[in-house]
C-alpha positions in Angstrom: 25.6 -14.5 -32.4 28.3 -13.0 -30.1 28.6 -9.9 -32.5 24.9 -9.3 -32.5 25.1 -9.5 -28.4 27.6 -6.9 -28.1 25.8 -4.7 -30.5 22.7 -5.0 -28.5 25.0 -3.6 -25.5 26.3 -0.8 -27.2 23.1 0.4 -28.6 21.5 -0.2 -25.0 24.3 2.1 -23.2 23.9 4.6 -25.9 20.0 4.6 -25.1 20.6 4.6 -21.2 22.7 7.9 -21.7 19.8 9.8 -22.6 18.0 9.2 -19.1 20.1 11.8 -17.6 19.9 15.1 -19.2 22.9 16.5 -17.4 25.2 14.0 -19.4 27.6 15.1 -22.0 28.0 11.9 -23.6 25.7 9.3 -25.1 27.3 6.7 -22.8 26.7 6.8 -18.9 29.3 6.5 -16.7 29.8 3.9 -13.9 28.5 4.8 -10.7 26.2 7.7 -12.1 23.2 8.1 -10.2 19.8 8.5 -12.4 16.3 8.5 -11.1 14.2 6.2 -13.4 10.8 4.3 -13.4 10.9 1.2 -11.1 10.0 -1.1 -13.6 12.8 0.1 -16.0 15.1 -0.3 -13.0 13.9 -3.6 -12.1 14.6 -5.0 -15.9 18.0 -3.5 -15.8 18.9 -5.2 -12.7 17.7 -8.3 -13.4 20.1 -8.9 -16.7 23.3 -10.8 -16.0 25.6 -8.9 -15.1 23.3 -6.5 -13.5 23.5 -2.9 -15.3 22.2 -0.8 -12.3 21.7 -1.4 -8.7 18.4 0.1 -7.3 17.9 2.2 -4.4 14.8 2.5 -2.3 12.7 5.4 -2.8 13.2 8.2 -0.2 9.5 7.6 0.8 10.3 4.1 2.1 14.0 4.7 3.7 14.8 4.9 7.4 13.7 8.2 8.1 10.1 8.2 6.7 9.9 4.6 8.4 10.4 6.0 11.8 7.8 8.7 11.6 5.3 6.4 10.1 6.1 3.8 12.8 5.8 6.5 15.5 2.7 7.7 14.3 1.1 7.2 10.9 -2.2 9.0 11.7 -0.6 12.5 11.5 1.1 11.8 8.1 -0.5 13.8 5.2 -0.2 10.3 2.8 -1.3 12.3 -0.1 1.8 14.6 -0.1 3.9 11.5 1.0 2.7 9.4 -2.0 -0.6 9.1 -3.5 -0.1 5.3 -4.1 2.0 4.7 -1.0 0.7 1.2 -0.4 0.5 0.4 -3.9 4.1 1.3 -4.6 5.3 0.2 -1.6 4.0 -3.6 -2.5 6.1 -3.3 -5.3 9.2 -1.9 -3.5 8.8 -4.6 -0.8 10.4 -7.2 -2.7 13.6 -5.2 -3.3 13.9 -4.8 0.3 16.2 -7.5 1.7 15.6 -6.8 5.2 11.7 -6.5 5.0 11.5 -3.2 6.8 9.5 -2.0 4.0 6.7 -4.7 4.6 6.6 -4.4 7.9 6.2 -0.6 8.0 3.3 -0.8 5.5 1.5 -3.2 7.5 1.8 -1.2 10.7 1.0 2.1 8.6 -2.1 0.7 7.1 -3.3 -1.2 11.0 -2.8 2.7 12.5 -4.6 4.4 9.5 -7.1 1.5 9.2 -8.5 2.0 12.5 -8.7 6.0 12.3 -10.4 5.5 8.9 -12.8 3.0 10.5 -13.7 5.3 13.4 -13.9 8.3 11.2 -16.4 6.6 8.9 -19.3 6.6 11.3 -19.2 10.3 11.4 -18.6 12.4 8.1 -17.4 15.5 9.7 -14.6 13.8 11.4 -13.5 12.3 7.8 -12.9 15.7 6.5 -11.1 17.2 9.2 -8.3 14.2 8.7 -5.1 14.6 7.4 -5.3 13.9 3.3 -5.6 10.1 2.5 -3.8 8.2 -0.2 -6.1 7.0 -3.0 -6.7 3.3 -1.7 -7.4 5.1 2.0 -10.0 7.5 -0.1 -11.5 4.1 -1.5 -11.9 2.4 1.6 -13.2 5.5 3.8 -15.9 6.1 0.7 -16.8 2.3 0.9 -17.0 2.4 4.7 -19.2 5.6 4.6 -21.5 4.3 2.1 -21.8 0.9 4.1 -22.4 3.0 7.2 -25.2 5.2 5.5 -27.0 1.7 4.3 -26.9 0.0 7.7 -28.4 3.3 9.2 -30.9 3.4 6.5 -32.0 -0.2 6.7 -32.1 0.1 10.6 -34.5 3.2 10.6 -36.6 1.5 7.9 -37.8 -1.1 10.5 -40.0 -3.0 8.2 -37.8 -6.0 8.7 -36.8 -6.5 12.6 -34.5 -8.9 13.4 -35.5 -12.0 15.4 -33.7 -15.2 16.8 -33.9 -18.1 14.4 -35.9 -21.0 15.4 -32.8 -23.4 15.0 -30.5 -20.9 17.4 -33.3 -20.8 19.9 -33.8 -24.6 19.9 -30.1 -25.2 20.1 -30.1 -22.9 23.3 -32.9 -25.1 24.9 -30.8 -28.1 24.1 -27.7 -26.8 25.9 -29.6 -25.5 28.8 -31.5 -29.1 29.2 -28.0 -30.8 28.9 -26.4 -28.5 31.4 -29.0 -28.9 34.1 -28.6 -32.8 33.4 -24.9 -32.4 35.0 
């Protein structure tokens, strides 16, 4: 069993050497920095002993967090990362301090207000900074809902009226207030 285990790591190390195109050997040296997909880094880190240490992607590091916390509405989210929120949720579990999750929440709150107000008028939405994929979906859904509400209100065939239960409830409350 031990021999098979040792062979697995030997093969594994040779395979990992191909991840660095500048490597001369099939094996990576300790301390080598290589950009690999997050799913692969996570599986390599979960081994005992861990084979890699995972750093946060640059868009979730301090410099970008400061920009996003200052004014997220001015940031080109498409350029920063088309799937900024989705990747951020995945990356947040590797952030020990919890700063990534707080930045994601703050960024979403700031940009959601902007998206909501811009969805009322389509000309404002087109003048905004490019949006991430999830923001585009939310903006399209908000614009669609706004258009449907406007069309329903303009139809006028079903005006809103107060329900009898609500009207009777108000009368009872008023009667009770007059008693005291």
